[in-house]
C-alpha positions as CSV (number, residue, x, y, z in Angstrom):
1,M,0.0,0.0,0.0
2,L,2.9,2.4,0.8
3,N,4.4,1.8,-2.7
4,A,1.1,2.8,-4.3
5,L,0.9,6.0,-2.2
6,Q,4.4,6.9,-3.1
7,V,3.8,6.4,-6.8
8,V,0.5,8.2,-6.8
9,T,2.0,11.1,-4.8
10,T,5.0,11.4,-7.1
11,V,2.8,11.4,-10.2
12,V,0.3,13.9,-8.9
13,V,3.1,16.3,-7.8
14,G,5.1,15.7,-11.0
15,V,2.1,16.5,-13.2
16,M,1.4,19.6,-11.2
17,V,5.0,20.7,-11.6
18,G,4.7,20.1,-15.4
19,V,1.6,22.2,-15.6
20,E,3.1,25.1,-13.7
21,F,6.4,24.8,-15.6
22,S,4.5,24.9,-18.8
23,V,2.5,28.0,-17.7
24,A,5.8,29.8,-16.9
25,F,7.9,28.8,-19.8
26,V,5.5,28.0,-22.6
27,I,1.9,29.3,-22.2
28,N,2.6,32.8,-20.9
29,P,5.4,33.5,-23.4
30,I,3.0,32.4,-26.2
31,L,0.3,34.6,-24.8
32,D,2.7,37.6,-24.4
33,A,3.7,37.3,-28.1
34,L,0.1,37.4,-29.4
35,P,-0.9,40.6,-31.2
36,E,-2.7,43.5,-29.6
37,D,-4.9,42.6,-26.7
38,S,-5.2,38.8,-27.3
39,G,-2.6,38.0,-24.6
40,I,-4.5,39.8,-21.8
41,L,-7.6,38.0,-22.7
42,G,-5.8,34.6,-22.8
43,R,-4.2,35.3,-19.5
44,A,-7.5,36.2,-18.0
45,H,-9.1,33.0,-19.3
46,G,-6.1,30.9,-18.1
47,G,-6.4,32.6,-14.7
48,R,-10.1,31.6,-14.4
49,M,-9.4,28.0,-15.6
50,L,-6.3,27.3,-13.5
51,G,-7.5,29.4,-10.6
52,A,-10.3,26.9,-10.2
53,V,-8.2,23.7,-10.4
54,M,-4.8,24.5,-9.0
55,P,-5.8,25.2,-5.4
56,V,-7.3,21.7,-5.1
57,W,-4.2,20.3,-6.8
58,Y,-1.8,22.0,-4.5
59,I,-3.7,21.1,-1.3
60,S,-4.2,17.5,-2.5
61,S,-0.4,17.2,-3.2
62,L,0.4,18.5,0.2
63,V,-2.1,16.0,1.8
64,L,-0.6,13.1,-0.2
65,V,2.9,14.1,0.9
66,A,1.9,14.3,4.5
67,A,0.2,10.9,4.3
68,W,3.4,9.4,2.7
69,A,5.6,11.0,5.5
70,A,3.3,9.6,8.2
71,A,3.1,6.1,6.6
72,A,6.8,5.8,6.1
73,W,8.0,7.7,9.2
74,H,10.9,5.4,10.0
75,D,12.0,4.9,6.4
76,P,15.4,6.4,5.4
77,G,13.8,8.6,2.7
78,T,11.4,10.2,5.0
79,P,13.5,13.4,5.6
80,F,13.3,14.0,1.9
81,V,9.5,13.6,2.0
82,V,9.1,15.9,5.0
83,T,11.3,18.5,3.3
84,A,9.2,18.2,0.1
85,G,6.1,18.7,2.2
86,A,7.6,21.8,3.8
87,L,8.4,23.2,0.3
88,L,4.9,22.4,-0.9
89,A,3.5,24.2,2.2
90,L,5.7,27.1,1.3
91,S,4.3,27.1,-2.3
92,V,0.7,27.2,-0.9
93,I,1.5,30.1,1.4
94,M,3.2,31.9,-1.4
95,S,0.2,31.3,-3.7
96,I,-2.3,32.5,-1.1
97,L,-0.4,35.6,0.0
98,L,1.3,36.7,-3.2
99,L,0.0,35.1,-6.4
100,V,-3.7,34.6,-5.9
101,P,-4.4,38.3,-5.2
102,I,-2.8,39.3,-8.5
103,N,-4.5,36.4,-10.3
104,N,-7.9,37.3,-8.9
105,R,-7.5,40.8,-10.3
106,G,-6.1,39.6,-13.6
107,K,-8.8,37.1,-14.4
108,T,-11.3,39.9,-14.7
109,W,-9.2,42.1,-17.0
110,T,-10.2,43.0,-20.5
111,P,-8.7,45.6,-22.8
112,E,-11.4,48.0,-21.7
113,N,-11.1,47.6,-17.9
114,R,-7.5,46.7,-17.2
115,P,-5.7,49.0,-14.8
116,A,-2.9,51.4,-15.8
117,D,-0.3,49.2,-14.1
118,W,-1.5,45.9,-15.5
119,K,1.9,45.1,-17.1
120,Q,3.7,45.7,-13.8
121,Q,1.2,43.4,-12.1
122,K,1.6,40.8,-14.8
123,N,5.4,40.9,-14.6
124,R,5.3,40.7,-10.8
125,W,3.0,37.6,-11.0
126,D,5.4,36.1,-13.5
127,R,8.5,36.7,-11.3
128,L,6.7,35.2,-8.3
129,H,5.5,32.3,-10.3
130,Y,9.1,31.5,-11.4
131,V,10.1,31.3,-7.7
132,R,7.1,29.1,-7.0
133,V,8.0,26.8,-9.9
134,A,11.5,26.5,-8.5
135,V,10.1,25.6,-5.1
136,I,7.8,22.9,-6.4
137,V,10.5,21.5,-8.7
138,A,12.7,21.1,-5.7
139,A,9.8,19.4,-3.8
140,F,9.3,17.0,-6.7
141,A,13.1,16.2,-6.9
142,L,13.1,15.4,-3.2
143,L,10.1,13.0,-3.7
144,A,11.9,11.3,-6.5
145,T,15.0,11.0,-4.4
146,A,12.9,9.5,-1.5
147,L,11.8,6.7,-3.9
148,T,15.3,5.4,-4.4
């Protein structure tokens, strides 16, 4: 049963990392390269879509990691799992305090109603997202290490 939990947790976190990596390094650069106001509309739509899914994914990942740590408390890889859990908790805190407020504003923006500083807010979200991606990549790497 523990092996199944480890595999499911690693896959769930790994796919989440892939989605967030893709947003940072593929989707947003594509949207930013679109002509005129298409990018802002695409980011707003993406903010609504992913804003509905990602909170559940982040919390589920954290719960799975906590279950793994509890179930394998005396295993040699558990310190890696606990550290991964701490990083995922950090990513949730970062999301709630820093990224979600910007996302909540951005998902309502249109070319007609965007604020004057929308580009600065978008760039701040991107910079914070890069840090969050680095944090969750590190968590994923620790989970993979714990499997060995």
